[in-house]
N, C-alpha and C positions, 0 to 999 in steps of 0.2 A: 715677364719671362726671366728665367735665371739659367745661366750656364750650369750644367750638371757635371759632377765628377764622372770621368770616363774610365771604366775598368779595363785597362789595356791588357792585363793578364787574361781576363775573360775573352777579350777580342781575339787575342793571338791563339788561345786554346781552341776557341770555337772555329776559327779559320783553319787551324790544323785539322780538326775533325771533319770539317766540310770538305777539305781538299783530299782527305784520305778516303772519301766515300765517292766512288765513281758515279757520274750522272750525265752521260751524254744524252742529248735530246732524244726522247723516246724510251729511255730507260732510267726513270727518275723515282721509282718507288722507294728505293733505299734512302735517298737523300731527303725525300719527303717525310719518311718516318723519323729521321734524325731531327728535322726541323720541328715536327709535331711534338717530339719529346722535349725539345727546348722550350716551346711555348708552355707545355705542361709544367715544366720545372719552374718557369717564371710565373705561373699562375694566371696565364692569359687565355681566355676562351678563344677557340678557333673552329673552323669547319673546312672540309675539303669539297672542292667542286667535283663534278663527275669525272673530269679528266685528271684530277689529282693536284691541282693548284691549291694553295692555302690562303684562307682569309682569317686573320686574327683580328681581335677587336679590343681597342683601348677606349673605355667609355669616357665621354666628356659631358659637360653641362648641357649641351644641346645635341640632339640625336640626328637631326636632319635639317638642311643639307649638311654634309660633313666632308671629310677629306680622307685621302689614302696616301701611303708611301709604298713603293713597290720596288722589288729587286728580283732577279731570276736565279733559280737553282740549277737550271740545265747548263751544260757546257758543250763545247765542241767535242767531236769524237769521230768515229768512222764505222763503216759497215762492210761486211763481207759481200763482195760483188760476184766473185766466182771462185770455185775450187780449181787449182791449177794442176796440170799433169805432173809437175815437179814436187807436189805435196805442199806447196805454199798457197797463199791466199791473195787474190786481187781484191782491192778495197776501193771504196768511195768515201768522200768526207761527209760527215754530218755537221752542218754548219759551213760557213765560208771561211776558208783559210788555205794557205799554200801548202802543197805537198812537201816543199822544202823544210817546213817546220815540223812535219811528222817524221821525216827521215831521221833514223837513229833512235827514235823513241822506243822505249820498252812499253809493251801494251798487254792488256788482258782481253782475250776473246771470250765473250759470254755466250754459252751454248744452251740448247734446250735440255741437254742431258744432265748427268749427275755431276759433271765437273766442267771447269773452265780451263783455259789454256793461256800460258804465258808465251810471249814472242817479241819480235823486234821488227820495226818497219825499216826496210832496206831498199835502196835503189836496185833496179834490175841488174846493173853492172856495179857490184859492190867492192870488188877487189882490184886495186891497181896492179897487183902482181899478175892478174889475168888479163885485164882490159887496158892497161897502160893509161894513156891520156883520154881514152873514151869515158873514164869515170867522171871527167870534168866537162865533156862535151855532150853527154847524153841529156835529153830533156828532163825537166824537173816537175812534170805534171803527174797527176794521179795514175795515169796509164803506165807510168814508168817506176812505180814502187810496188812492193809486195811485202806481206808479213811472213817471216820465217818463224815457225813455231818450235818450241823447245821439246819436240817429240820426235820419234822415229817415223815421221810421215814423209813418204817419198812418192806417193801416187795419190790420185783422186780417191781410189778405193780405201787407202789408209785414212784419209780425211773423213770419208763417209762412215767408216767403222768407228771413228772418234766422235761421231754425232755432231760434226761441224756442218753447218748449212749456210747457203746464201741467205743473207738477211740477218745473220748474227751480229750483235753489237760489239764494238771494239772501243775500249777506254784507254786513253793515253795516260801513263804515269805522270804525276804532277811534279815530282822532284822538289818538294818544298824545302826551302832553306832560308833561315833568317840570320842575318849577320849582326854582329855587335854594334854596327853603325846604324841599325834600324831598317836596312833594306830587306825586302821580302821577295825572293825569287820563287816562281812556281808557274806551271801551266794552270789555267783555269782560275786565275785571280779574277778574271772576268767571268762571272760576277760574284764569285764566292767571297771575295774581299768586300764587295758591296753588301752582301747579305750579312757578313760578320759585323760590319760597321752599323748597319741598320738595327740588328738585334741587340747590339751593345747600347745603342741609343734607347731602345725600348726598355732594356734592363735599367738604364740610368733613370728613366722616367718612373719606372715601377719602384725602384729602390728609394727614390726621393719622395715618393707619394705626392707628386705635384698634381694639381687639378688642371685638367685640359678643358679648353673652352668648348670644343666640339669633339664628337667621336672621331677617332683616327683608326682607319682600317689598315692593318699591316699585311701586305699582299706578297706572296712568293709565287712566281710563275714558273712554268716548266717547259716552255717552248719558245723562248725569246730568240734563241740562236737560229731558228728557222723562220722567224718573222711573225709568229702568232702572238707571243707576249701577253700583254694584259687585255686582250680583246674580249675575254669571256669571264674574267674573274671579278669584275667590279659590281658593287651594289648599285642599284639605280639612283640612290640618293647622294652619291659621291659627286661633289661639285668641283673639287680640285685634287690633283694627283701629282706627286713628286716622284719621278723615276730616279733610281740610283744605279749608276753604271760607271764604266771607266772613261777617263779623259785621256786622250792620246798625246803622249809626249813625242814631239818630232819637230824638225826644222819647219818654220812657217806656222806652227801652232802656238797658242798662248796659254796652254794648260799649265796649271800651277803645280810644280813638282812636289811640294811639301805641304800642300793645303788642299782646298776645295776649288773645283772649277765649276762655274755656272755656265751651262751651255745656253747660248742665246738662240741657236738654230742648228738643226742637223739636216740630213738629206731630205727629210719629210717636210721641212719648212720651219719658220720661227716658232718658238715657244711662247706661251701666254705672257703678254707684256706685264700685267699687274702681278701675277704670281712670281715671275722671274725677278722682278724688281723688289718684291717683298723679301725674297731670299737674299738678294744683294744687300738690302738694308739691314737685315739681321746680321749678316757678316760684318758690315761696317760698324754697327752699334756694339757688337760683342767682340770686335777685333779678331775675327776668324780670318786666318790667312787664306786669300782667295784670288781668283782671277776670272775673267770672262773669256769664252772662246766660242768658235763656230766649227762645226764638223761637217765636211763635205761628203764623206762616204761612210755614213753612220746612221743607224736608226735604233730606237730603243723601245721598251715596253710602251712608252707614251704614244708613239706613232700607231702601233697596233690598236690601242684603245680608241684613238680618234677615228681610224679607218673603219672600226666596227660600229661607228655611229654614236659613240658616247658624247654627250654634250657637256664637256668638262674642261676646266683650265688645266694645262699640263706644264710641267717644268722638268728639267733634267739637271741633276747635280752629280758631280763626278769625283772619284778619287783618281790620283795620277797613275798612269800605267804606261810603261815603256814597252815597246814591241808587242802591242796588243794582237791577240790571236796568234802569237808566236811564242818566243821564250820570254815570258812576262816578268816585269819587276815593278813593285811599288815601294812606298815607304810608310812606316808605322805612323809618322806624323800626319801624313795625308789622310789616313784612315781615322785617326782620332779627331782631326779637325772636321771631317765629314760627320762622324758620330755626334760631335758637339752641335753642328748645324741642324741635324735631324732632330735632336732632342729639343732644341729651341723652336724649330718650326712646329713641332707638335703642340707647343704651348702658345703659339701665336694666334691672335684672332683670325677669323676667316677673311679671305681676300675679298675686297669689294672694289668696284669701279670708282667708288667715292674715295679710295685711297689715293689722294692726289698730292700728298706732301712730297717735296722734292727729295731726291737722293742726296746723301751727304756729298760734299765736295772732296771728301777723302778719296784718294786713288783706290780703285778696285782691282787694279792689275799689278802683278809683280814683275811683268816684263812685256815688251812689245815684240810681236813676231817680225822677223826679217826674212825676206826671200833669199 
């Protein structure tokens, strides 16, 4: 195995393009086309499932059993729940997140008609000049926010003439910004930052022309945020799968802020002992900045794959993410370390229960959580 050069310019450009393409769960055709075009540009064969997930293939010396790496293209979003008499829209979340993180967001409402509409998510009591202290005491749930559209819509009839319907999808603007200190701020870094890191690793493998020991399937799913994930996209001969998603930075967590986090367990249970420790060993041997963590209120593509009955080893590797499912932030070093690990994993021999060599005594954590 060899560490491969990581093209950070490509990574950032791809991330920017992914973030500029709306893809709330249930409305992922456009982002799927973008990803397919990227595989075509890299010269990597791929296929689409019936539902629109992507399976791309990097050929190895052995074809079966083989491995997969997976990330998800879909993001959080919202949907129109009702047309309101004041010409505004009641909404529900797509995916799990707090209405407080939607409040103030600029959004696009995607309609069946010839045009879409811009607007803002507001609390029902939005002006202190009108409601005084009630703006701070009103509830913060989804029943107490609405979308104000930038149109002369003042009645339900106005909305209906605008061809706005219950069930229309709503995408929140990402607000992408990258600082000269390497921090990246945006909504939907979960999991578009993971997708960008994974495809950058694929590009590194392709550019270097390295030989892979077994086939590696690169999977992009489209419904992870609502719990479906990789349940339907796997080939039957996949024996091991590494899921790529965010690691949560917070007090009491041990997520690595500028490197890779290896998740030992999430809310669905522990990850595979052998595959997880193979990834830790790769990090140790190639001096990839990393830590281990456990996530109590979290599930990934891997959980959906196991629940669907797939007999595979699974692991979860993460880039650092502050304020997940809110106003998110990561760092470019975390993404490049993750891309390096994925490139090395693709080159590694398949995992076996005969892999009994002990882990290095080198520390695998960068910090210890405190309560």
